[in-house]
N, C-alpha and C positions, 0 to 999 in steps of 0.2 A: 472788664478790667483784667481778669485772669488770663484770657487767651493771649494777651500781650506779654505775660510773664512766664508762660509755659510754651515751649516750642515742641512741635511734633514733626518728625520727618521720617522718611523711609530710606534706608541705606542697605543695599544688597538683600532686600526682602525682610529686613529687620526694622520694626518700628522703634524709633529712638525718641524718648521724652527727655527734655532738659529744661532747666530753669534759667531764665534771664538773670544775669548778675549785675550788680551795681558797679560803680567805679572802683570799689574796693574788692571786687571779685566775690561778693556775697549775694546769695539769693534772698529775696524777701520771705522771711519765715512765715508771716501771716498768709502770704499768697500760696506758699508751699502747702501749709496746713489746709487752707481752704480748697486748694486743688485736690488733695488726696481725699478730703471728706465729701466734696460735692461733685467733682467732675471726673476723677480718675477712672472709676469703673465704666462710665459711659464712654469716655474718650478712648478707652482701650478695649471695648467690647469686641470679642471675636478675634483679637490679635493673638497670633500663635507664637510669634517671636518678638520679644520686647526687651529693650535695654532702657533702664532708667539711669540717667546720668545725674548723680547727686553731687557733682563738684560744685562748690560754692554754697552747699546746704550745710549749715552749722550743726543742726540737730533735727531730730524728728521726735514727735510725741506719740502716745498711744493712738490718738485720733488719725495719725498718718500711717502708723505701722499696721493697724488692723486691716485697712484696705489693701496694703501691700501684700500681706499674707493671703488674703482672699484672692487677689489677682494671681499669685503664685499657684494656688490650688486650681483656679479656673484654667490657667494655661497648661498645667500638668494634665488636667482632664482632656484638653484639646490635643494632647501629645506634643505640646510646644515647649519652648524654652524661654526663661526669663533670666536676665543677668543685671547686676548692678555695677555701675562704674563710678569712680570718683568718690568713694567713701573715705575721704581724707581727713575731714575735720576731727580733731581729737574727741569731742563730745559725741559725734556721730559714730565714730569707731567704738567708743565705750558702750553706747546703747546697743549696737549690734553684738558686741561681745557679751554684755550682761544678759541680754535676752536670748543668747545663743543663735541669733539669726545669722551670724557670720558662718555658722555651720549649715544653715538651711538654704541661704541664697548664694548663688554663684556670684562672686565678687571679683572685679577686675580693676587694675589701676587706672585705666582710661577707657573712654568710649570705643576707640578703635579696636582695642583688644577684646572688649566685650562683644562688639559686633562680629568680629572674626570668630569668636568662640561659639556663637550660636547661629551664624548665617547658614543658609541651606547650601 
């Protein structure tokens, strides 16, 4: 089920993860949470340049944020770069602000700008 709701592609040497959106432009939050808790680390193992496109994601909880922070550490250890794109939903922006993750993660308005920022 999850592989159909999470897209992975490589653009200019950057692995890009994005979530399939419904007709209202929203990602399935249960699928997003399940992906971060069960598949995120293995699907991105060894990746040095990663963009996570969160457009359409309304919010994230601690079960999703923990693996995100761990992946940032892993990529920094590999001397790579991780960027987030599409952190547009008000609740999502508030979570990143309250946790101060907006100061920790490189955030870009869209995936193209994020890819450009970290491409080799």
